[in-house]
N, C-alpha and C positions, 0 to 999 in steps of 0.2 A: 471408490467414488469421490469425486470432487464436488463439494457444495459451493455454490455462489450465493452469498447471503443477499436476499432481496428485502431491504428495509425501507423501500420507497425512494431510494436515491442511488445513482450509480450508472455506469455505462455497461449495463448487464448484457445486453444483446451482443455487443462486440467481444466481450470477454468470453461468453459462452461459445460464440462462433470460433474464436481462436482455439479454445480447448478442444472443441469437437473436430477441428481440422486434423488433430492427431489421433482421433478415434477413441478418446477417453470418455468414460461414462461421467456425465455431468448433470447436476440437478440444481436448478434455480429454486430457492426456497425461502420462505419466511416462517417455516414451521420449526420451532426449537428442537423437537424430537429428531428431525432429520440430521441435525448437527451431530447427534450421538453416533449415527451410522457412517458419518463421513470419514474418509481417510485423510482428506485435506480440505481446507476451507479457503475461499477467497472472499475478502471483505473489500468490495469496490467502493467508489464514492465520488460523486460530483455534487457540489452544492455547499450548504452552510453547515458549520460544525454543530450548532445547537439543534438544528432540524434533524441532523443525522443521529445524534444521541437520543433525541425524542423518538425517532422512528424505531431505533433498536429497543427502547424501553416499551413502547406501545405493543410491539410484537413479542415481547418477553424473550428476547434473544440473548441478552447479555450474560446471564448465568451459564447457559450452555456453551456460549462462545468462550467464556473464561475456562470452563471445565475442559473443553477441547484442548486448549493451550496447556493447562495444568497436566493433562494426560499425555503431554509431549507429542501431540499430533501437530502437523505442519499447518501454518497459516501464512497467507500472503495478503498484506494490505496494500491497496493501490490508491495513490493520490490521497483524497480525503480519508479513504479507508485506512491508510497507514497513519494519518494524523490522529485518528480516533484512538489508536493504540497508546498514545502518550497521555500524560496526566492532565494537561490543560492547554488551552489555546487562547491567544489574544483575540481571536475572532468571536469566541463564545461570550455571551452575556450572562447566561444562566447555568450552563452545563460544565461539568468536569469530564475529562476524557476517561477512557477505560482504565488507565493507570497500569497497563501491562508493561509498558516501557517507561523508564524515568526520563523526564524532560518535558519541554513545552513546545508549542507551535507558535511561531512568530510571523508577523506580517513584514513583507518587504518595505523598507523605508522609502517613502515618497521622495526623499532628498537624494536618492541614488540617480535621479534623472534618467530612469529607465521606465519603459512601459510596463504598467501593472494592470492586469495580471501578466505574468510571464507565460506567453503562449508561443509555441513553436518548437523547433528542433534545437537541441543543445547537447553538449558533450557530458559524459560521465567519466570522471578521473578517478581511477582506482587507487585506494590506499590499503585495502586488504585484498590479497591476491588469491586467497583460497576459498572464497565464498562459492558454494556449489550452485547457487542461483545464477551466477555469472560465469559458469564454466564455459570456456572457449569463446567468451565475449571479449573482443579486443579493447584495450585501454583507449579512452577518448572516443568511444563509439557515440554516435548521435542517436538520441531518443526524443520522444515527443512529450512536451510539458504543457500543462494548462492549470496554473495555480497562482494565488496571491499570497499564500502562506507557506512556510517551510519549517521542517523540524529542527529543533535544537536539542539533541540528546544530552542528557547529563553525563552518561558514560560515552566518552569519545571512542572507546574501543569497539562499539557496535557499528560504527560508521564504515561502510564498505566503499562508497564513492562520494565524491564531492562534485558539485556542478557550479560553475562560475556564472552568476548573474548579478553583477555589482558587488557581490561578496561570494565567498565559497560556502554553499549550504549542503547539508547532507541529502543526497539524492537516493541512496540505497542504504538501508540499515539491516542488521542481522544479529539476532541473539538466539542461540540454540535452535529451536523449531520455529522461530518467529522471523518473518521476512517482511520488509516494507520497501516500496518504491514510490518516489514522489512523482514519477512520470507515468505515462500510460503505455505499458508494453503492448496492449492490444491495438494501439494506434501507431506503433513504432516499426512497422514493416518487418523486414527479415530479422533484424536484431531483436525486436520485441517478441517475435514468434520463437526465436531461439531461447529467450529467457523463459517464456511460457513452457516450452518443451523441457527446459531444465527443471522448472517447478514440478511438472508432472513426474519427473524421474526421481524427485527427492524421496528419501525414506520417511 
């Protein structure tokens, strides 16, 4: 079973619909106990970092979420959901991240003379070729983004792909059983559905 965490933020309906298109058993939940029964977890996210952390705390989801990861079960963070996995964000006024991945979340520099937020289709350029989440995904594939902040991992070895938007930022990260994508696979048409199918197939 794949659990989609409902903490009051995120593009949950589209993620659930994409998973169910492959016939996989899916549960949208804010119940911490459900995470113990999950084979895999998706942490979606759209919105503000502080509000997201507060939502996870209010629903008492953080300890079971971390336990799931410590038990070597698979997790996928999408957009803000991925950003929450890191230690801190320039967006946050009050909250720290979950600290599961080392690094911080930075805001695009207004001096780049590019439209912020970064919305629309852009390419992912692979630097790690063996990531199972991107199995059979062509290099330079186009996926759909909607964000003003991006991850800056401390360990560059976890970066699977970069995307160019005035600078090269990490758009896919991977460490052991932890996967994160800055884009929205559920909105990325055939390529996105293939990535979701790969996620379903992960051990």
